C-alpha positions in Angstrom: 112.6 -77.9 57.7 110.0 -78.5 55.0 108.5 -81.9 55.3 106.3 -81.9 52.2 107.2 -81.0 48.7 104.8 -78.5 47.1 104.7 -80.6 44.0 103.4 -83.5 46.0 100.6 -81.5 47.5 99.7 -79.9 44.1 99.5 -83.3 42.5 97.2 -84.5 45.2 95.0 -81.4 44.8 94.7 -81.9 41.1 93.8 -85.6 41.5 91.1 -84.8 44.1 89.6 -81.6 42.7 91.1 -79.2 45.2 92.0 -75.8 43.7 94.2 -72.7 44.4 96.7 -74.3 46.8 98.6 -71.8 49.0 101.0 -72.1 51.9 100.0 -70.2 55.0 103.2 -71.0 56.8 105.8 -73.8 56.6 104.0 -77.2 56.4 100.6 -75.7 56.6 98.8 -76.0 53.3 95.3 -74.6 52.4 93.2 -75.0 49.3 89.6 -74.8 48.1 87.9 -78.3 48.3 85.7 -79.4 45.5 82.6 -77.2 45.3 83.9 -75.1 48.3 83.9 -71.3 48.6 86.1 -71.1 51.6 89.6 -72.5 51.7 90.3 -75.3 54.1 93.5 -76.9 55.4 94.6 -80.0 53.6 93.7 -82.8 56.0 96.5 -84.0 58.2 95.8 -87.7 57.4 96.2 -86.8 53.7 99.6 -85.1 54.4 100.8 -88.1 56.4 99.8 -90.5 53.6 101.6 -88.4 51.0 104.6 -88.4 53.2 104.5 -92.1 53.7 104.2 -92.7 49.9 106.8 -90.2 48.8 109.5 -90.4 51.5 112.0 -87.7 52.3 112.1 -84.3 50.7 115.4 -82.9 49.2 115.9 -80.7 52.3 115.5 -83.7 54.6 117.9 -85.8 52.5 120.4 -82.9 52.6 120.2 -82.7 56.4 120.5 -86.4 56.8 123.6 -86.7 54.6 125.3 -83.8 56.3 124.6 -85.3 59.7 126.2 -88.7 58.6 129.2 -87.0 56.9 129.7 -84.7 60.0 129.6 -87.7 62.3 132.2 -89.6 60.2 134.4 -86.5 60.1 134.0 -86.0 63.8 135.0 -89.6 64.6 138.1 -89.4 62.5 139.0 -86.1 64.0 138.5 -87.4 67.5 141.0 -90.2 66.9 143.5 -88.0 65.1 143.4 -85.1 67.5 142.8 -87.3 70.6 140.2 -84.9 71.7 136.5 -85.6 72.3 135.3 -82.1 71.2 134.6 -82.9 67.5 132.4 -85.8 68.6 130.6 -83.5 71.1 130.0 -81.0 68.3 128.7 -83.8 66.0 126.3 -85.0 68.7 124.9 -81.5 69.2 124.5 -81.0 65.4 122.8 -84.4 65.1 120.5 -83.6 68.1 119.3 -80.4 66.3 118.9 -82.3 63.0 116.8 -85.1 64.6 114.6 -82.4 66.3 113.9 -80.8 63.0 112.6 -84.1 61.6 109.7 -84.0 64.1 106.4 -83.2 62.4 104.3 -80.5 64.0 100.7 -81.4 64.6 98.7 -78.3 63.7 
């Protein structure tokens, strides 16, 4: 899951003089600092402050909404079918969804 929008990072880079942003792998952003000749990773405290300011990305919102809708459907299905399996499936899906929200510390 992508936790940061590229547009957010690009805007920060333009404001702070960093150039040539590129993504090494998911959620790992590098750019040339002001006056630098070697690219450096965008500092993690900067990424955390951007995340705190901007909130959830589109992908995170999509996963959150699908988890809520899936849970509602599972609860209704459990009562209608009188079977706990839809609720178990929703629990498993929600566990995977919540695990994807964890930020990796690089």
